[in-house]
Structures are given as structure tokens and as C-alpha cells.
N, C-alpha and C positions, 0 to 999 in steps of 0.2 A: 668795638665795632658793632653796629646795629644791623641785624639781618633784616632783609626785606622779604615779607611774605608775598606769595603770588598775587593775593588780592590787593596788594599795595603797589604793584609794578606800574600801573597806569598813572597813579598819582606821583610816583617817585621819578619817573623817567621823563626827561624833556626831549621832545622830538622837534627838530628844525628841518625844513626842506626848502629847496630853491628850485625855481623853474624860470625859463625865459621863452619868449616868443617874439622874434624880431627885436624891436627897440624896447620891449616891455620886459622887465624882470620883477619877480616877486619872491619874497621869503615869508614863510609861515612858521608858527611855533605854537606849542601848547604850554609853554613855560608859564608857571604861576596860575594855571587854570585847573579847575577841578575836572572839567571835561571840555572837549571841543578844541578848536584852533583859531588863532588870530592871524590876520595879515600884519606882520611886523615891519616889513619894508616893501615899498612899491616904487619902482623907478621907471621913467620913460626917458630914453636917451640920456641916462645918467642923472636926470632931474628927479628929485625925490617928490613923490606924491603922498600926501598924508592919508593913512588908512582911516576909514570912517567910523567903524564900530569895533567892539571887543567881544571875543568869545562867541562869535556868531555862527561858526561852522562846525558841523559834527565831525567831519573828517578832514584830513590834510588835503586830499584830492579836491574836495569842494572848495576849500580855502584857496588853493592854487588856481583853480579854474576861475573863481570870482575875482581874484587879484589880476589875472591876465585880462579878463573882460573889462575890469575897471580901468586898467592901463590903456587898453585900446580905445575905450570910451573917452578917456582924457585927451587922447590924440585928436579925436574927431571934434570934441567940444571946445577945446582950447587951441586948436590948430597948432599943436606942438610940432615943429618941423622934424621930419625924419632925418636922422643923421647918417644914412647909408645910401 
């Protein structure tokens, strides 16, 4: 078994987080990145929206906020019907 030194924890641990706001849900992760977070899943009313870029956010909170903002922008731009 290989021990993980404290200076390796950030690289060794994968963090995933989910959040939703009304019809928009987002999942972010740092999996496979040396730093930062990606939006890995973005859904509006269950419809998948393709994330635009990779490794662009310094924190998971920034990534979640951006994902929710993009989801709400997709509703306005594409006139996606609200299912509630």
C-alpha cells in the first residue's frame, strides 16, 4: 500500500459536488485535473447541456455558480420549457 503524503492530498483526492436551482442541476469535479474544477454534468429539466470548457474554475463553488448561471441562460436563450 502506498502512503499519501499531505502535499499529495489535493492531487490524489477526487471531489464531486452537485447543486440545483429550480429546473437546473449541475455536477462539478476535479477528477483528472492538477488543479481547479470542471462542470461535468449540466441539466435543464432533465435535458443534458454540454459543458463548454475544461479546468476553468479555481474552486468548486465557482464551478457550481457558473453551471447554474449557464443553465438558466440556456433556458432564456433556447426557450426551454419549464417543467414545473
